[in-house]
N, C-alpha and C positions, 0 to 999 in steps of 0.2 A: 336494377333490371339489366339484362344482358345487352351489350352493345350491338348485337345483331339486329335489334329492332330499330327501324328508322323513326323519324319524327311522326310520319303518317301512321306507322304501326302503333306507336305509343299513344297517339291520339285516339285511335280506335279502341285500344285496350281500356283506356279510361271510359270511353263511350259505352263499351260493352256492358259495364256494370249498371248502367241506367236504362238501357234499351227495354228490358222487360217491364219496367215500372210505369204505371199509368194513373196512380192515385196520389202521387206526391209531387207537388208543383212548387216552383220557386216563389210565386206570389198567388195566393188563392183568389185574388180579384181578377187575375188573368188566367182563364181556364186552360189555356193551351201552353202554359209556361212550364212544361216538363223539362227537366234537365237534358234529357235525350234530344228534345227538340232544339234547345239552345245549342247543343253541340252540333246538331245537324246544320243549323243556320250558319255556324262558324266554319263548317268543314270546307267550303270552297276556298277559304284563305289558305288552308293546308295544301290544297291542290295548286293554287297559284304560286305559293312561296316555295314548296318543297317537291312538287310532282309535276313540273312543267312539261315533262315528256308525254304525259297523258292528258294535259289540260285541254288541248284542242278537241280530242274525241269526247272528253267529259262534257265540255260545254256545248258541243254540237248535239250530243245526245239530249242534254237538258233542253236546248232550244226546240228540238224535234218533239219531245214530250209535251212541252208547254204549248206549242203550236197545235198539236192534236187536241189538247184540252180546250184551247181557245176556240178552235173550229167547232167542237161540239157545243160549247157555250153559246156561240153566236148563232148557230143554226137553230138551236132550241129556242133562243129568245126571239129570233125572227119568226119562228112558228107560233110562238105565244102572241106575237104582235098581229099575225095574219089571222089566226083562228081564235075564236072565242071559246076558250076552254074554261071549265069550272074546276076549282081546286077543292070544293066542298067534298067531304067524304074521304079525302086523302090524309095520310099521316105526315103532315107537314112538320119540318124541323122547327119552324117558327109558326105555331098554330094560331097566333093572335090575329093574323091578317090574311083572309082568304081572297080579298079583292085584288091585291097587288100581284100581277102575274109576270111582270117583266123586270128582270134584274133585281130579284128579291135579295134581301140581306144575306139569307142563307146560301145563295149562290156564291157570294163573295167569301163568307166565313168558311164554308165547307171546302172550297177550293184552296183557301189558305192552309188548311190542314194537309193538303197534298204537297205543299212545299217541302216540309221536313221529310216526308215520305220519299219524294223524288231525290232529294239530296243524300239521304241515307242509302237508298238503292244504288245510286250511281257511285258513291264512295266505295261501297263494298264490291260492286261489280268490277270496278277497275283496279282496286288496291288489295283485295282479299288475298291472303296467303294461308297455306295450311298451318302455319305457326300461330295463326289467330285462334285456331279451333279450341285450344284449352282455355283461352280467355273468354270465349263465348260461353263455354260450358261453366266456367267459374262464375260468370255473370248470372247465369241461370241458377246456379247453386246458391249464391248469396240471396237471390230473390226467394228461393224456396226456404232457406233457413230462416229468413224473417217471417215467412208464413208459418213455419213451425213454432216460432216464438209467439205469434198471435194465437195459434191454435191451442198450444199447451197452456198459454196464459189464460185463455177463456175456460179451458177444462179445469184449471186449478182454482181460479178466482170467480168464475161465472160472469166476468166483465170483460169488455173489450180493452186491451192494453196497447192497442196500436197508437203510437205517438208520432207517426209520420204522415199518415193519410190526411190530406187537407184540401183535396180538389173538390170544387163544387160542380154541380151537374145542371146542364140546361140553363133555365132562367132563374134557378133557385140559388139561394145563398147558403143552402144546407150542404155540409160536407158530404162527399160521395162515400157513404158507408151504408151498406145494406146488410144487416145481420140476417143470415139465413142458416138456421140450425136444424138439427135432427135429434129426435129422442131415441136413444139406443140403450137398452139394458137399464133403463131408469135414469140415464145420464143425458144431460143436454150438451150436445156436441156442436161446435161451430163448423160449418162447411168451409173447407180450405179455400182461401182467396188471396192471401199475401197482400201485395200492394197493387191490386187491380180493382178492389171494391165489390167484386161479384164473382161467385164460384165458376160460372160458365166462362167468364172472360179469363179467369186464371187458367182453366183448362185449355182454352184457345191459345193462350200465351205459352203455356208450359209444354204442350204436346210436341211442338217441333224441337224444343231443347232436349226432351227425353229421347226422341228418335235420333237426334244429332249425336247425343252422348253415346248411344248404343253403337252407332255406325262409325264413330270416331274411336271406339273401344276405350272409352273413359273408364276410370276406376269403378269397379262394380258397386262400391258403396254409394257413389254419386248417382249411378243409374237407379239403384234401389230407392234412394231418398227421393229422387224426382218421380219415380213411378208411384211410390206410396202417396206423395202429395197429390198426384192426379186422381188417384182412387179416393182420397179423402175429400176431394171437392164434391163428391157424390153428385156429379153432373152428367146428364145425358150426353152433353157435348163431348165430355172426356171419353165416355165409353164408346160413343160412335166413332171417334177418332181412333181409339185403340183397335176396334173391330176392323176398320178400313185398313189400318197398318198391317194387322195379322193376315187379313185376306190377301192383300197385295203381295206381301212377302211369301205367302204360300204359293201364289200363282206363278211368281217369277223364279222361285227356288229351283235349282237344278237337282236338289235332293228332296223332291216333293214327298217321297216316301217317308223320309225322316220328319218332315213337317206334318205329314198326316198322322204319324204316331204321336208327335208332340201335341197336336190338337186333341186327339183321342185321350191322351193322358191328362190334358187340361180339363176336358169335359168330365172324365171320371173323377178327378180331384175335386172339381166344383160340386159334383153330385154328393161326394162324401162329406165335403164341408157343409153342404146344404142340410144333409141329414143330421149333422151335429149341431149346426147353428141356425136352423131353419127360422126360429123366432126372430133373430136379429136380421137375417138376410131378407126375410119378407118385408121388414120395415124399410130397408134400403131399396128393394125392388119396387115397392109401392110408391116411394117418393120419387125415384128416378124415372120409372116407366109408367106404371099403371095409373097412379094419381095424376100424372101430367096429362094423360089423355082426357081426363074429366075436370081437370083443375081450371081455374080462371086463366092461369098462364097459358096452358095448352089451348084452351078455346080462343084466347086472344091471338096467339100465333096463327091458328088456323083461320080465324076471321080476317086477320091482317093479310095473310097470303091471298085468300080468295077475293078479298076486297081490292087488293092491288091488281090482281089478274082481271077482274071485272072492269075496273077503271081503265086499265090498259086496252082492253078489247073495244072500248068505246072511243078511243082516240082516233084522230084522223091519220092518214098515211104518213105525213111528215113527222108528227109526234111519235107515231109507232116506230119509225126508223131511228129518230134522234132524241126522243124523250122530251120532257117538259123542262129540263134543266138540272144539272148535277147539283145535289145538295138541297133540292126542293123537299123531297120526302125521305123519311127514314123508317123502314119497316123492320120487322123482326128477323129478316134474313137479307143477305146481300143480293140474291137473285132478283127478287121483285123490286128491291130498292134501285138496283141498276136498270132494270127493265123499264120502270116508270121514268126514272131520271134521265137515262141516256138512250133508251130505246133498244131495238133489236141489234142495231149496229154496235151500240155501246157494249151490250152483253157479249156479243161475238168477239169484239175487239179485245175486251178484257180477258175473256176466256182464252183466246189465242195467245195473248201476251203472257199470261200466267202459265199456260200448259205447253207452250212452244218447246221447252226443253225436257218435258216429261217423256219417258220412254218405258214401255213394258219389258224391254230387253236390256236393262242396265247390266254393264259388263262386270262390275265389281261391287264390293260391299259399300264403299263410300257413295257411289252413284245410286245404288239401291236406296240408301238412306236419303239422299237428296230427292229422289223421285217420290219416296214415301211421304216426305214432308210436304212437297208440293201438292200431292194428291189429297192428303189429309186436310191441309189448310183450305184448299179449294172447295172440297165437298162440304166441310162443316161450316165454312163461311156462307156458302150458297144456300144451305138449308137451315142454319140456326144462328148465325152471327152476322150482323150487318156492318161490323167495323171494318174500315179500310185504312185507318190511320195508326194502327198499332205497328210500330216499327219492326217487331218480331215477325210480322206477317210478310215483311219485305226483305229482311236481311238474308233469309235462307233461300229465297228466290234469287236474289242477287248472287249468292254464292254459287248456285247451280249455273248461272250464266257467265261466271268468271272463267277466263281462259285457263288459269291454273287447274281448275277442276276438269275442264273439257279435255285436257291432255292426259287424264288418268286412263 
């Protein structure tokens, strides 16, 4: 490796290849033992030993974030002690005990998942360099290539050939593997998921890598491979993210006329493809959109959302502002999860923190990419994905907050 890379750079380059992975752990009995988390926990040593010039700002930022989280936790638990709230009817992370309202185990465990998030975010925020870009992209590419190995393996053998996934989920000892397939032209196809365990989570992970590769002008073959993998996930999350990206880029483009012609061309191309392959496209459309409206999954998401809203509307003013405790419930979207857990102030604080560097008037292609990623991740997480602990959700936000990017 070129000597231009410092120890801190080389450490992140290694780390980058594990950040997208969420279904392969070091020890299956320890659900959070992802390699990326281990590297996050060790990262402060790199700061202390090799980056002393930024250590003070790094640790002050860390203390500030921890104090904010601690404040929210203490206020919510104080509210739980003062007011007699009921947890029945909520989507508790640990549903076995509805009577324990103060300092539930999930308050501790879910906050522990924030530790690698904070450490990763701060490491990238303070140390990111444009020379990292290709390694971030390569990390996403390796992740996708393993996904193609799984996808093609299932197509050829009809069986799952994944030999890495070993993470268990929740209180179960069952490995996190959820086969989700689609019948197309008489063939049983596996929806693309790579090392995430679920197609929508693959889309959530890969969308920012795909946009990042486009705006860092990566090799076209890499962009095509990433884009194809997202389409093969056959996920409404993926298609929603792509639509948000195209709409945003159209709105901010100085060459709106060219983008308008591009969109018209895409619509015409889609219509022609539909006329030729209507039988197959109908299957995909039914699965991704129409069936979801009437499916158990779709009804569950809708019921979860309105159930959370109704529960929140019945809370007292203190809980409405600060929530019942971070990590208490986990809904099917981040918005109502945060609303019930952290209250109105928590939702507003998170939204401000995540969107603070977002701009509709990005000056160059790189910043347009950063803004696209922030917008896509924020919207799809709020409406469809409740995950906060995926490190890919945070490294791209950290990049947008890095001073090297702000100087562009």
